[in-house]
C-alpha positions, 0 to 999 in steps of 0.5 A, a space after each residue: 474391300 468395302 468392308 475392310 474400309 468400314 472397319 478401319 473407319 470404326 477403329 479410327 472413331 472408336 480408339 483415337 491415336 492421340 488424346 486431347 491436349 491439357 490446358 497449361 498453368 495452375 488450376 483456376 481455383 488456386 488463383 482464387 485461393 492465392 488471392 485470398 491468402 495474400 489478402 489475409 496476410 496483408 490484413 494481419 500485417 496491418 494489424 501488427 503495424 497498428 499495435 503499440 507494443 510497449 515493453 515497459 508495460 509488458 515487463 510490469 505485466 510479467 512481474 505481476 504475474 511472477 508475484 501473483 504465483 510467488 516466484 522467487 529469483 536468486 539475487 546474483 548480485 549477492 549484496 543484500 539477501 539471497 531471495 527477493 521479498 514475496 507477497 507471502 512474507 509481507 502478509 505474514 508481517 501485517 498479520 504479526 503487526 495486527 497481533 502485536 497491536 491487539 496485545 498492546 491495546 489489551 495491555 493498556 486497558 488492563 493498566 487503565 482498569 487496574 489504575 482507575 485512570 479512565 478519566 485521564 487516558 483512553 486507547 484505540 486501535 485503527 489500521 495503522 496503530 494503537 492511539 492513546 489520548 491523554 487530556 491536556 488538563 491532566 498533563 498541563 496547566 492552562 497555557 503552559 507546556 510544563 508537565 504536571 508531577 501528578 501525571 508522571 505514573 500514566 506517562 511512566 506507563 506510556 514510556 515503558 511500552 517503548 522500552 518493552 515492545 518494538 513500536 515507533 511513537 508519534 506524540 501529537 499535540 492538540 489545542 481548541 480554536 481559541 487563541 493563546 493569551 501569554 507572552 511565551 507562545 505566539 499561537 496555538 501552533 507553538 503551544 501544541 508543538 511545545 506540549 508534544 515536545 515536552 511529553 516526548 522528551 519525557 518519554 526519551 528520558 524514561 525509556 532510553 530508546 533511540 530518537 529515530 523511533 519517536 517524533 513530535 507533532 503540533 496540530 494546534 486546533 486543526 484536528 478537533 474531535 468534536 465541534 468547538 461550540 462549548 467549553 466542555 467540547 473544547 476541553 475534549 479537543 485540548 489533548 495530547 495523543 501517543 500514537 504507537 505504530 509498528 516499525 514497518 510503517 513508513 514515517 
């Protein structure tokens, strides 16, 4: 009898009939994880609220990226051209303009060397066009805007360029720093402008080009080539310039 009771006690102790109860709710580590995720969410929401989302700047950036990769879009309006202009076509136009300017400079230099008129005209090229300089003493009498017939040969060459080549022309009149002393022109502004207009009128008459391709400007003595410190320097500053520019140049 005592033995049976001992076995019952051992059974109860070794193999209990009920397991210990489990704790209710989520594990403790998940509460810490949820707090961390919530804090990160609040942090990024604050960053987004502080950001200045400029739609205009975004459109500019999008356009810059599109142009950089040469993307072209069809013009659905159909009012102008089928496709928009790309940087590649603009670059080819610049190359063609430089080539035309180089050819024009060579043409004028050949005329100067063949006609031995280096003392009457000179030619240079810059980034914007081809510049031909003619001293005023070779074109006009002092204080006047009347063309000297002896310069017609040079002016005919300058005019023929407008007829045979696709360039715009700016005629620029310059004087020295001395005031004029005559009853026709009150100042060097009027004199320089009248000389530029006189030269331009000759070009229009000889070439017959559209007046929209030419213009005349008078600078008086505001743009000297050398300091007005001697009679020789003043003679250099008194000049007329013929500035040929590609048609793509904005006036």
